[in-house]
PAPALUM-283506 format. One record per residue: residue number from 1; residue in three letters; x, y, z negated of N, C-alpha, C in turn. Coordinates in steps of 0.1 Angstrom, whole numbers. Each point is the difference from the previous one (the first is absolute). Layout:
<pts>
     i    aa     npx     npy     npz    capx    capy    capz     cpx     cpy     cpz
   NUM   Ala       X       Y       Z       X       Y       Z       X       Y       Z
...
</pts>
This chain:
<pts>
     i    aa     npx     npy     npz    capx    capy    capz     cpx     cpy     cpz
     1   Arg     629     744    -351       7      11       7      -3       0      15
     2   Phe      -2     -12       5      -2      -1      15     -14      -7       2
     3   Pro     -11       8       2     -13      -6       1      -2      -8      13
     4   Trp       9       1      10      -2      -7      12       7     -14      -1
     5   Leu       6      -3     -11       8     -13      -1     -10     -12       4
     6   Leu       6     -10       7      -8     -12       4       0     -10     -12
     7   Thr      -6       3     -11       0      -8     -11      -6     -14       3
     8   Gly       6     -10      -5      -5     -14       3       7      -7      11
     9   Cys       9       7       7       7      -6      11      11      -8      -7
    10   Ser       3     -12       6      10      -8      -7       9      -7      10
    11   Gly       5       7       9      11      -6       9      -2       3      14
    12   Trp      10      -3       8       1       3      14      -5     -12       8
    13   Ala     -12       1       5      -6     -12       7       7      -3      13
    14   Gln      -1     -13       4       7      -4      12     -10      -5      10
    15   Gly     -13       4      -2     -10      -3      10       2       8      13
    16   His      -3      -6      11       4       6      13     -12       2       9
    17   Gly     -12       1      -6     -12       2       9       1      12       8
    18   Gln      -5      -1      13       1      11       9     -13       2       8
    19   Asp     -11      -4      -6     -13       1       7      -4      15       0
    20   Thr       0       6      11      -2      15       1     -14       2       7
    21   Arg      -9     -10      -2     -14       3       6      -7      10      -9
    22   Gly     -11       5       6      -8       9      -7       4      15       2
    23   Ala      -4       9      -9       3      14       1      15       2       0
    24   Pro       4      12       5      15       2       1       7      -1     -13
    25   His      -7       3     -11       7       0     -13      -1     -13      -7
    26   Ser      -6     -10       6      -3     -13      -7      11     -10       4
    27   Phe      12       1      -5      10     -10       3       1     -11     -11
    28   Arg       5     -11       3       1     -11      -9      15      -3      -2
    29   Ser       6       6     -10      14      -2      -2       3       2     -15
    30   Gly       8      -8      -6       1       1     -15      13       4      -5
    31   Val       0       7     -11      12       4      -8      -2      -5     -14
    32   Cys     -11       3      -7      -2      -4     -13      -2     -15      -1
    33   Ser       2      -5     -12       0     -15      -1     -15      -5       1
    34   Gln      -1     -12       4     -14      -6       1      -5      -3     -14
    35   Gly     -13      -1      -2      -6      -4     -12       0      11     -11
    36   Thr       7      -2     -11      -2      10     -11      12       8      -1
    37   Gly      -1      11      -8      11       9      -3       8      -5     -11
    38   Gly       8       9      -6       9      -3     -11      -8      -4     -12
    39   Gln       6     -10      -8      -6      -4     -13     -14      -5       1
    40   Gly      -3      -6      12     -14      -6       1     -10      10       4
    41   Glu       3      12       2     -10      11       3      -3      -2      15
    42   Pro     -13       3       4      -4       0      14       8      12       7
    43   Glu       2      -2      13       6      11       7      -8      12       0
    44   Ser       7      12       0      -8      12       0      -5       3      14
    45   Pro     -11       7       1      -6       3      13      10       6      10
    46   Pro       9      10      -4      10       4      10       9     -11       5
    47   Cys       4      -9      -9       9     -11       4      -7      -9      10
    48   Leu     -13      -3      -3      -8      -8       8      -2       6      14
    49   Gln      -2      13       0      -1       7      13      13       0       8
    50   Phe      11       2      -7      13      -1       7       2     -14       6
    51   Arg      -3     -10      -8       2     -14       5      -9      -3      12
    52   Glu     -12       6       0     -10      -2      10       3       8      13
    53   Asp       3      12      -2       2       9      11      14       2       6
    54   Gly      10      -2      -9      13       2       4       5      15      -1
    55   Phe      -8       8      -5       4      14      -3      -9       5     -11
    56   Leu       5      11      -7      -7       6     -11       4      15      -1
    57   Val     -10       8      -1       2      15      -2       0       3     -15
    58   Leu      10       7      -5       1       5     -13       0      15       0
    59   Glu     -12       6      -2      -1      14       1       8       8     -11
    60   Gly       5      11       3       7       9      -9      13      -6      -6
    61   Phe       7      -9       7      12      -6      -5      11      11      -3
    62   Leu       1       9      10       9      11      -2      -8      13      -2
    63   Ser       5       9      -8      -6      12      -2       3      10      11
    64   Ala      -8      11       1       3      10      11      14       5      -1
    65   Asp       5       2     -13      14       5      -1      10     -10       5
    66   Glu      -2     -13      -3       9     -10       5       0      -1      15
    67   Cys     -12       1       6       0       0      15       7      13       5
    68   Ala      -2      11      -6       6      12       5      16      -1      -1
    69   Ala       4      -6     -11      15      -2      -2       6      -8      11
    70   Leu      -7     -11       4       6      -8      11       0       8      13
    71   Gln     -11       8       3      -1       8      12      11      11       0
    72   Gln       2       6     -11      10      10      -1      14      -6       3
    73   Arg       3     -12      -6      13      -6       2       2      -3      15
    74   Val     -11      -5       6       1      -4      14       3      13       9
    75   Gly      -6      11      -4       2      12       7      15       4      -1
    76   Glu       6      -2     -11      15       2      -2       8      -9       9
    77   Leu      -4     -13       0       8      -9       8      -1       3      15
    78   Val     -12       4       5      -2       4      14       9      13       3
    79   Ala       0       9     -10       7      12       3      15      -2       1
    80   Glu       5     -11      -7      14      -4       0       3     -10      11
    81   Met     -10      -4       7       2     -11      10      10       4      11
    82   Asp       9     -10       3      10       2      10       2     -13       7
    83   Val      -8      -2      10       0     -13       8       7       2      13
    84   Pro      11      -7       2       7       2      13      -9      -3      12
    85   Leu       3       6      11      -9      -2      12      -1     -14       4
    86   His      10      -8      -1       0     -14       5      -8      -9     -10
    87   Cys      -3       5     -12      -7      -8     -10     -14       4      -2
    88   Arg      -5       9       9     -14       4      -1     -10     -10       6
    89   Thr      -4      -9      -9      -8     -12       4     -15       3      -2
    90   Glu      -7      -3      11     -15       1      -1      -5     -13      -6
    91   Phe      -8       1     -11      -6     -11      -6     -13      -5       6
    92   Ser      -2     -13       2     -12      -5       6      -4     -13      -7
    93   Thr     -13      -3       0      -4     -13      -5      -5      -9      12
    94   Gln       2       5      12      -3      -8      12      11     -10       2
    95   Glu      -2     -13       2      10     -10       0      11       3      11
    96   Glu      -5       3      12      10       2      11       8      12      -2
    97   Glu      -6      11      -6       7      12      -2      10      -2     -12
    98   Gln      -4      -8     -10       9      -3     -11      13      -7       6
    99   Leu      -2     -10       8      12      -7       5       9       9       8
   100   Arg      -7       9       8       8       9       9       7      11      -8
   101   Ala      -8       7      -9       5      12      -7       7      -3     -13
   102   Gln      -4     -11      -8       5      -2     -13       9     -13       0
   103   Gly      -4     -10       7       7     -12      -1      14       1       4
   104   Arg       3      10       8      14       2       5       7      11      -7
   105   Ala      -7       7      -9       5      12      -6       6      -3     -14
   106   Asp      13       1      -1       6      -3     -13      -5      10     -11
   107   Tyr      -3      12       4      -5      10      -9     -12      -5      -8
   108   Phe      -9      -7       7     -11      -6      -7       3     -13      -7
   109   Leu       7      -9       6       3     -13      -6       9       1     -12
   110   Ser       8      10      -1       9       2     -12      -5      10     -10
   111   Ser     -13       3       1      -6      10      -9      -5      -6     -13
   112   Gly       0     -13      -2      -6      -6     -12       6       5     -13
   113   Asp      13       5       0       6       5     -13       3      14       1
   114   Lys      -7       8       9       3      14       2     -13       8       1
   115   Ile       1      13       0     -11       9       2       2       6      15
   116   Arg      -9      -4       9       1       4      14     -14       4       5
   117   Phe       1       8      11     -12       6       5      -4      -6      14
   118   Phe     -13      -2       2      -5      -6      12     -11       8       5
   119   Phe      -1       1      13      -8      11       6     -12      -5       9
   120   Glu      -9       9       2     -12      -3       8       5      -1      15
   121   Lys      -8      -6       8       2      -1      15      -2      14       6
   122   Gly       9       3      10      -2      12       8       4      13      -7
   123   Val       8       0     -10       3      12      -7      14       5       3
   124   Phe       7      -7       9      14       4       5       0       2      15
   125   Asp       8      10       4       2       1      14      11     -10       5
   126   Glu       4       0      13       9     -10       5      13       0      -6
   127   Lys       4      11      -7      13       1      -7      -1      -3     -15
   128   Gly     -12      -3      -5      -2      -3     -14      -3      12      -9
   129   Asn      -2      12       7      -4      11      -8     -15       0      -4
   130   Phe      -3       6     -11     -14       0      -4      -9       8       9
   131   Leu     -11      -5       3     -10       8       7     -11       6      -9
   132   Val       0      -4     -12      -9       5     -10       8       3     -13
   133   Pro      -5       7     -10       7       2     -12       4     -13      -6
   134   Pro      12      -2      -5       4     -13      -6      -9      -6     -10
   135   Glu      -6       9      -8     -10      -6     -10     -12      -5       6
   136   Lys      -3       3      12     -12      -5       7       4     -12       9
   137   Ala      13      -3       0       4     -11       9       3     -13      -7
   138   Ile       0       0     -13       4     -12      -7     -12     -10      -2
   139   Asn       3     -12       3     -10     -11      -3       1      -5     -14
   140   Lys      13      -3      -4       2      -5     -14      14       2      -4
   141   Ile       3      -1     -13      13      -1      -5       1     -13      -7
   142   Gly      11      -7       2       2     -13      -6      15      -4       0
   143   His       4     -10      -7      -9     -10      -6       5      -2     -15
   144   Ala       8      10      -5       5      -2     -14      -1      12      -8
   145   Leu     -12       7       1      -2      12      -8      -1      -4     -15
   146   His      -5     -12      -2      -1      -5     -14      13      -2      -7
   147   Ala      11      -2       8      13      -2      -6       9      12       0
   148   His      -1       9      10       9      11       1      -5      14      -4
   149   Asp     -13       1      -1      -6      13      -4      -5       0     -14
   150   Pro       4       8      -9      -5      -1     -14     -15       2      -1
   151   Val      -6       9       8     -14       3      -1      -8     -13       3
   152   Phe       3      -6      12      -7     -12       4       4     -12      -8
   153   Arg      12       0      -5       3     -11      -9      -8       0     -13
   154   Gly      -2      13      -5      -7       1     -12     -15      -4       1
   155   Val      -6       2      12     -14      -4       2       0     -15       2
   156   Thr       9      -6       8       0     -14       3       2      -8     -12
   157   His       8       4      -9       3      -8     -12      -7       6     -13
   158   Ser     -10       8       3      -7       7     -12      -6     -11      -9
   159   Pro      -3       4     -12      -6      -9     -10     -14      -6       5
   160   Lys      -7       9       7     -13      -5       5       1     -10      12
   161   Val      10       2       8       2     -10      11       5     -13      -6
   162   Gln       9       1     -10       4     -13      -7     -11      -6      -7
   163   Ala      -9       8      -6     -11      -6      -7     -10      -7       9
   164   Leu      -2       6      12      -8      -6      10       5     -13       5
   165   Ala      13      -1       2       7     -13       4      -2     -10     -11
   166   Arg       2       4     -12      -2     -10     -11     -14      -5      -1
   167   Ser     -10       9       3     -14      -4      -1      -3     -10      11
   168   Leu       8       0      11      -2     -10      11       8     -13      -3
   169   Gly       7       0     -12       7     -12      -3      14      -2       7
   170   Leu       5      11       6      13      -1       7      11      -2     -10
   171   Gln       8     -10       2      11      -3     -10      13       7       4
   172   Met       4       0      13      13       5       4      -3       9      13
   173   Pro      -8      10      -1      -2       8      12      12       8       4
   174   Val       3       1      13      11       8       5      -6       9      11
   175   Val       6      12       1      -5       9      11       9      -2      12
   176   Val      -7      -3      11       7      -4      12       1      12      10
   177   Gln      -9       9       0       1      12       9     -10      10      -5
   178   Ser       2      13       5      -9      11      -3      -1       9      12
   179   Met     -11       6       2      -2       9      12      -9      12      -4
   180   Tyr       3      12       6      -9      11      -1      -6       2      13
   181   Ile     -13      -2       1      -8       1      13      -6      14       1
   182   Phe       3       6      12      -5      14       2     -14       1       6
   183   Lys      -3      -9      10     -12       0       7      -4      15       3
   184   Val       9       7       7      -3      14       3     -10       2      11
   185   Ser      -6      11       0     -10       4      10       6       9      10
   186   Ser      -4      -2      13       4       9      11      -9      11       2
   187   Cys     -12       0      -7     -10      10       2       3      12      -9
   188   Pro       1      12       5       3      12      -8     -12       3      -9
   189   Pro       1      10      -9     -12       4      -8     -11       4       8
   190   Gly     -12      -4      -4     -12       3       8      -4      -9      11
   191   Leu       9     -10       3      -3      -9      10       1     -14      -6
   192   Ser      -8     -10       6       1     -13      -4      -5      -9      11
   193   Ala       3     -13      -1      -4      -9      11     -12      -8      -5
   194   Pro     -11      -2       8     -11      -8      -5       3     -15      -1
   195   Leu      -7      -7      -9       2     -14      -1      -3      -7      13
   196   Ser       7     -11       2      -2      -8      13     -14      -3       2
   197   Gly      -5       3      12     -14      -3       3     -10      11      -4
   198   Ala       5      11      -6      -9      10      -5      -5       8      12
   199   Pro     -12       5       0      -5       7      12       7      14       1
   200   Ala       0       5      12       7      12       3      -6      12      -8
   201   Ser     -13      -1      -3      -7      10      -6       5       3     -15
   202   Arg       8      -9      -5       5       2     -13      11      11      -1
   203   Ala       6       3      12      11       9      -1      -4      12       9
   204   Arg       5      12      -4      -2      12       7      13       4       8
   205   Gly      -2       6      11      12       5       7       6     -11       9
   206   Ala      10       4       8       6      -9       9      10      -8      -7
   207   Pro       2     -13       5      10      -9      -7      14       6       2
   208   Trp       8      -2     -10      14       5       1       9     -12      -5
   209   Asn       6      -7       9       9     -10      -3      -7     -10     -10
   210   Gly     -13      -3       3      -7      -9      -9      -7       6     -12
   211   Cys       3      13      -2      -6       8     -11     -11       9       5
   212   Phe     -10       2      -9     -11       8       4      -2      11     -11
   213   Gln      -4      12       5      -2      11     -10     -12      -3      -8
   214   Val       1       1     -13     -11      -2      -9      -3      12      -9
   215   Gly       7      11       2      -2      12      -8       5      12       8
   216   Asp      -2      11      -6       4      13       7      15       2      -1
   217   Ser       7      -8      -9      15       3      -1       8      -8       9
   218   Gly      -5      -7      10       7      -8       9       9       8       9
   219   Lys      12      -4       3       9       7       9      -4      -4      14
   220   Gly       7       6      10      -2      -3      14       6     -13       3
   221   Pro      -2      -4      13       4     -14       4      15      -1       1
   222   Arg       8      10      -1      14      -1       0       7       8     -11
   223   Glu      11      -5      -5       7       6     -10      15       1       4
   224   Ala       6      11       0      13       2       5       2      -5      14
   225   Gly     -11       1       8       1      -3      14      -1     -15       4
   226   Arg      -4      -9     -10      -1     -14       3     -10      -6      -9
   227   Leu      -4     -12       4     -10      -8      -8       7      -7     -11
   228   Leu      -6      -1     -11       5      -8     -11       0     -14       3
   229   Thr       9      -8      -6       1     -14       3      -8      -8     -10
   230   Pro      -9      -9       5      -8      -8     -10       9      -8      -9
   231   Ser      -4      -2     -12       8      -7     -10     -10      -7     -10
   232   Gly       6      -4     -12      -9      -7      -9      -4     -13       6
   233   Ala       9      -7       6      -3     -12       8      -7     -11      -8
   234   Pro      -8      -8       7      -7     -11      -7      10     -11      -4
   235   Val      -4      -8     -10       8     -12      -4      -8     -12       4
   236   Thr       5      -8       8      -8     -12       5      -3     -10     -12
   237   Ala     -10      -8       2      -4     -10     -10      12      -9      -3
   238   His       3      -3     -12      12      -8      -3      -1      -5     -14
   239   Gln       8     -10      -3       2      -6     -14      14       3      -4
   240   Asp       2       6     -12      13       3      -4       9     -12      -2
   241   Ala      -6     -11      -3       7     -13      -2       6      -5      13
   242   Ser      -4       6      12       5      -5      13      14       6       2
   243   Phe       3      11      -6      14       6       2       7       1     -13
   244   Leu      -6      -3     -11       7      -2     -13      -4     -14      -4
   245   Tyr       6     -10       7      -4     -14      -2       7      -6     -12
   246   Thr      -7      -8      -7       5      -7     -11      -5     -14       0
   247   Glu       7      -9      -8      -5     -13      -2       0      -2     -15
   248   Pro     -12      -3      -6     -13      -2       6      -5      13       6
   249   Leu      -9      -1       9      -5      12       7      -8       9      -9
   250   Gly       1      13       3      -9       9      -7       4       4     -14
   251   Arg      13       0      -2       5       5     -13       4      14      -1
   252   Val      -4       8      11       3      14       1     -13       8      -2
   253   Leu       1      11      -8     -12       8      -3       3      14       5
   254   Gly      -9       6       7       2      14       4      -7       9     -10
   255   Val       7      11      -3      -6      11      -9       0      12       8
   256   Trp     -12       5       3      -2      12       9      -7      10      -8
   257   Ile       6      12       0      -5      11      -9      -4      12       9
   258   Ala     -12       4       0      -4      12       8       4      12      -7
   259   Leu       8       9       6       4      12      -5      -8      12       5
   260   Glu      -8      -3      10     -10      10       5     -13      -8       2
   261   Asp     -11       6       1     -13      -7       3       2      -8      13
   262   Ala      -4     -12      -1       0      -9      12     -15      -3       4
   263   Thr      -3       4      12     -13      -1       5      -1      -7      13
   264   Leu     -12      -3       5      -1      -6      13       6       8      11
   265   Glu      -1      14      -1       5       8      11      15       1       0
   266   Asn       7      -1     -11      14       2       0       8     -13      -1
   267   Gly      -7     -11       1       8     -13       1       1      -7     -12
   268   Cys     -10      -2      -8       1      -8     -13       2     -14       4
   269   Leu       4      -8     -10       1     -15       2     -14      -5       4
   270   Trp       0      -8      10     -13      -3       7     -10      -8      -8
   271   Phe       5      -7     -10     -10      -8      -8      -5       8     -12
   272   Ile       3      13       0      -5       9     -11      -8      11       7
   273   Pro     -13       2      -3      -7      11       6       5      14      -3
   274   Gly       8       1     -10       6      13      -4       6       0     -14
   275   Ser      12       4      -2       5       0     -14       6      14      -2
   276   His       1       4     -13       3      13      -4      14       1      -5
   277   Thr       6      13       0      13       3      -5       3      -7     -13
   278   Gly      12      -6      -1       4      -7     -13      -5     -14      -1
   279   Ala      -8      -4       9      -5     -14      -1      11     -10       5
   280   Leu       1     -11      -7      10     -11       4      -8     -11       6
   281   Val       5      -6      11      -6     -11       6      10     -12       0
   282   Leu      -4     -11      -7       8     -12       0      -4      -8      13
   283   Ile      11      -4       7      -3      -7      13       8     -14      -1
   284   His      -8     -11       0       6     -13       1       8      -2      13
   285   Gly      11      -7      -1       8      -1      12      -6      -7      12
   286   Glu     -11      -7      -3      -7      -8      11     -12       7       5
   287   Val      -5      11      -6     -12       6       4       3       9      13
   288   Val      -9      -1      10       1       7      12      -5      15      -3
   289   His       8       9       5      -4      14      -2       7       9      11
   290   Arg      -6      12       2       5       9      10      -5      14      -3
   291   Ser       5      10       7      -6      13      -1      -1       6      14
   292   Glu     -10       9       2      -2       7      13       9      12       1
   293   Arg       1       5      13       7      13       2      -7      11      -8
   294   Asn       8       9      -5      -5      12      -7      -6       9      10
   295   Leu     -14       1      -1      -8       8       9      -4      13      -6
   296   Ser       5       3     -12      -5      12      -7      11      11       2
   297   Gly      -3      11      -7       9      11       0       9       1     -12
   298   Arg       1     -11      -8       8      -1     -12       8     -13      -1
   299   Ser      10       0      -7       9     -12      -1      -6      -9     -10
   300   Arg       6     -12      -1      -4     -10     -10      12      -7      -5
   301   His       7       7      -9      12      -5      -6      -2     -11     -10
   302   Ala       9     -10       0      -1     -11     -10      14      -5      -3
   303   Tyr       1      -5     -12      12      -7      -4      -3     -15      -2
   304   Thr       8      -8       6      -3     -14      -1      13      -8      -2
   305   Phe      -1     -11      -8      12      -9      -2      -5     -14      -2
   306   His       9      -9       3      -4     -14      -1       9      -7     -11
   307   Ile      -7      -8      -8       7      -8     -11      -2     -15       3
   308   Met       9      -7      -4       0     -15       2       2      -7     -13
   309   Glu      -8     -10      -3       2      -9     -11      12      -8       3
   310   Ala      12       3      -6      12      -7       3       1     -14      -6
   311   Ser      -8      -3     -11       1     -13      -7      -6     -11      10
   312   Gly       9      -9       3      -5     -11       8      -2       3      15
   313   Thr       5      12       5      -2       4      13      12       1       8
   314   Val       0      -4      13      11       1       9      -3      11      10
   315   Trp       8      10       1      -1      11      10       6      -5      13
   316   Ser      -8       1      11       5      -6      12      12       8       6
   317   Pro      10      -8       4      12       7       6      -3       5      13
   318   Asp     -12      -3       6      -3       6      13      -8      13      -1
   319   Asn      -3       4     -12      -6      14      -1       9      10       4
   320   Trp      -5      11       7       9      11       4       6       7     -12
   321   Leu      -7       0     -11       4       7     -12       7     -10      -9
   322   Gln      12       3      -4       8      -9      -8       7       7     -12
   323   Pro       1      -6     -11       7       7     -11      15       0       4
   324   Thr       7      10      -5      14       2       3       8       0     -12
   325   Ala      13      -1       1       9       1     -11      -1      14      -7
   326   Glu      -2      10       8      -2      13      -6     -14       2      -7
   327   Leu     -10      -7       5     -13       1      -6      -7     -13       0
   328   Pro       2      -9     -10      -8     -12      -1     -14       5      -4
   329   Phe     -10      -8       3     -14       4      -4       0       2     -15
   330   Pro      -3      13      -4       0       3     -15     -12      -5      -7
   331   Ser       1      -4     -12     -11      -4      -8      -9      11      -3
   332   Leu     -13      -3       1     -10      11      -3       0       4     -15
   333   Tyr       2     -11      -8       0       3     -14      14       6      -5
   334   Thr      -1      10      -8      12       6      -5       1      -1     -15
</pts>
């Protein structure tokens, strides 16, 4: 039923190699067990690749209809969004900005068992009012879509996600958080921003807020009397295990699903030259990854969640994200 299953995997490895020399996609971090697969079988090539690289792309994991259903549901959530002015938190992956904007914000720190909205930088005026349409201002929604929204819960706990976890040998996987990433573009239709270091000859027309006209449909340099605010912010290089810390280390696995085409121009995961809609990316907790700013004229939506092998694992009490009485980490298996 599931042609992408990692057949031959036989357990959650505890190797902690972090040699990141070589090409950007050549990481050394393991998830599948060392040696052979189940019942004496050699490990499958995908499992070997996952153990060697620390990530694995599974094309076509979600259908186009499943991707569209998640996007439609998010559109409904955004339309119903009602975030008080004092709770409008700008999300950042820059350490100093995190401490300043999020580390002191209860709205963020208490979001582990709720559905809350976090915004790009520069999208509010001094009073907290939106400077751009709300749907263009959101960085992400987190961190309990998997628990409180039936559409996202259905995908997170779907038979094929459970089958994938079992093919990795996970015995007691629990879902610790989930996020919908918008990676919106600030460039209107007909305009885009060239890749970093690209020659000026690649773009036609005058620069507009970092965007260049690439077709005849581009608008003028101002809309409604003001410049649009750049968004689709970059995500700095990081390891998920550094903020979802466990003992032993690296018992957390990221599941990242592209709901729209992810390309170099619109901020794909940096160790992947480009993945297509519906593809799922497994990300080991210790592998270093990042994404660039969205420099295109289109968004790059993705749904991502993290699962932890709870068997024999201690969740650090120092993690910002903690299970609560209202929402203990739910089992992935149903």
